[in-house]
N, C-alpha and C positions, 0 to 999 in steps of 0.2 A: 504493500500500500504506500503510495506517495501522496504528499501534501502539495496540492496544485493551486496556485493563484492565477485566475484568469482576469486580466484587466482589459476592459473595453467591451465590445459586442453588445452595445445598447445605444439607443439614440432617441431623440425627441423630434416629433414632426409638428409643424404649425401650418395649417392649410387655410386658404382663402376660398370660400364658395361664393360664386357670383351667379345670381339667378335673376336675370333681367335687370331691373333697377336696384335690386337689393343684394346685399352681400353679408356674410358673417364668417367668423373664423372658428376653427376647431383645433385642438391640440391633443397629442397622444404621446405616451411613453412606450417604447418598443424594445424588447430584448431579442437578440439573435443567438444567445448563448446556449439555448436548451439542447440542440443536438449534440454539441460538444460536451456539455456538462453531463448529459445522460450517458454518452458513450464512455466517459471516464469513470463516473460513479458506478456504472454497471460492471466495470472491470475491477472495482474495489478501491479506487482512488478517492481521497478526500478532496473535494473541490470547494474553493472559496471564490465567489464571483464579486469583483469590484466593478460596478457599472461605470460607464464613461464619465457621467456627470460627477461621480465621487472621486475619480482618480486624482484631480488636482489637489484635493485636500487630504486624501487618505492613502495614497500610494506609499509603500514603505520607503523610509528615507535613509536607512542605514543598515549595516550588515546584521545588527542584532534583530531588527524587525524582519529582515528578509530571511533570517534563519528559521522562522516559523514555517517556511516552505521548502520543498525540494525542487520544484519546477515553477518558473514564472512564465506565463503565456501572455504575450502582447498581441491582441487581435483587434484591428480596426480602431486603434487609439494612437494619436499622433504624439510626437516627442514633446510638443509644447505642453500637453496636458500633464506629462510626468515632470517636466523640468520646472514648470511655473506654478508653485503653490500659491494660494491666495495671499499669503504674507509677502511673497516676493513680487507678484504681479500687481496686486492692488495697493500694497502699502510700501513697496520699495525697501523691504527689509531683507537682509541676507538670510538664506535658508539652506536646506540640505541639497547637495549635488546628488539627486536621486538616480540619474542615469550613471553617474560615476560610481555610486554605491552598488548599483546593479552590476556594473562591469566587474568590480572587485569581487563581488559575491560569486559570479560565475567563475572567475579565475581561481577562486578558493575551493571550487567544487560544485557549485550550483548548476542547474540546468535551465536554459533559456530557449523558448520556442516562439518565433514570430510567425503569425498566420496572416495571409494577405487580405486586402480590402482597400477601400478608397482612402483610408487613413492609416495604412501600413507602409513600411519601407519608405519610398519617396512619396507615393500617393498622388491623389487628385490635386492638380495644379501645384505639385511639389509641397503640399501643406503638411504631410506627415513628417518630412524633414529629418529622418534619422541619419541621413548621409553626413550631416554637419555636427554630429554628436560623438561623444566618446564611446557610444555603443556600436558604432558602425563596424569596427574591426573585430568585435566579438562575434558577429554573424558570419556564417560560412560563405556569404556572397557579398559582392560589391554592389552598391546601389547607384542608380542613375541620378544625374543632377536635375533632370527634368521630370515632368509627369510620366510615371512609369506604367500606367495602366494599359493593358492590352485586352480589348473586348473581343469575345468570340460569340456573337449572338446566335450563330448556327450550332455552336458547340464543338469542342475538340476533345478527343480522347487522349489521356496521358499515355506516354510511352515509359514503361517501367524498365529501367536499365539495370537495377540491382534487386531483383525480386526476392532474393534470399537474405537480404540484409535485415537484421532483427528490428531495425527502426520502422520497417514497413509492416511488421506484425503478421506476416504470411497472408497478406491481402490479395495475393495473386497478381496477374498482369492484365486482367480485363476490368477496367474501371469505367463507370458511367461518364457521360459527357460533362465537361465543365465549361462555363460560359465566360471565363476571363481569368486574368492573373496579373500580378505585378512583375514586370520584366526586371531581372537582376542578372548579374554576371558571376559565375562560380569563381571562387578563389582557388589558386593552384593547390592549396593543401586540403580543400574540402572534398567530400565524396557526394556526387550527385546520384540520387537513387531513382529519380523519375523526372521526366521533362514534359513540358506542355508547349506545343508549337515551337520546339527547339530550344526553349528557355528552361532553366532549372525550375522544377515544381517542388521537389523535395530534395534538400541538401543538408548534410550534417558535417560537423567538424568538432575538434577538440579545441578548448581555449584554457590554457593553464591546466589546472586540475579539474576543470569543469567541461561542460559540453554545450553546444548550441545547435539549433536546427531551424529550418524554415520550411513552411508549406505556403507557396506563393499564390495559390488560389484561396478561396474563402472556405470557411467551415459552415456556412449558412447561405441562403439565397441573398443576392441574386446569382453570384458566380457559382455557387454550389446548389444546383437544383435539388428538389425533393428526392429525385431518383438517386442522387448521390448521398445526401446527408440523412435521409429518413428511411430509404428502402434498401440501400446497398449494404450487405453484411460486412463488406470490407471497411466501411467507415470507422467503426469502433476499433478495428484491428490496426488501421493506419495511425489514428491519433493515440490509441493506447500504446502501440508499438513505439511511437515517437517519445511519449512520456517515459515509458519504461527504459528505452535506450538512454535517454538523458539522465536518468537516475542510476544507470549502470545496474 
């Protein structure tokens, strides 16, 4: 059993409804974490979810706080949300270097997984912005300087290049269609386990005494259709395998 922190995978929407001369607004809070949380808890892991709107105030700020977990998963949450606590951004007060602490925690033996999305890696309009942080070289891939999203509206099948690697959890080689990913470049020392459209989809590497991994498509819609995240028996094997490889 591993203790897993998932940061991100939630959002708020604010809609304007226009009906002739009249209009009104509605708001909603949505979580996309459930397929991943269910997949990991059913394999016996203890999962803590930190929704995106709580990350700026509550993401662990030092090694002692991070030591409560074995694996940290960053999914669709940008670097600003981790770096800029309310005291730093709103009050101009020095605070914890939380990405620096996460880097040192991985080097000391922790496990880091980044999952793709509009606010992962470099992200939509480069707003995720991990390329400019101390976490960049912890990842097994190099990030682009520009918007790195690649949309596949017709769907693309992954090519599994290392099907026997334990991080893939014996998920096999026949994966359902995926609808997009973040384009990254594999580092020379990393191992690419699967590709999508010729780009790394799953890659892993060592970092000091710790390990890091990436899954550059999503763990929930829209890039991961229901056929992938809710109906495919390989889904819990892939993400369970990644978590279990990260914790040795």
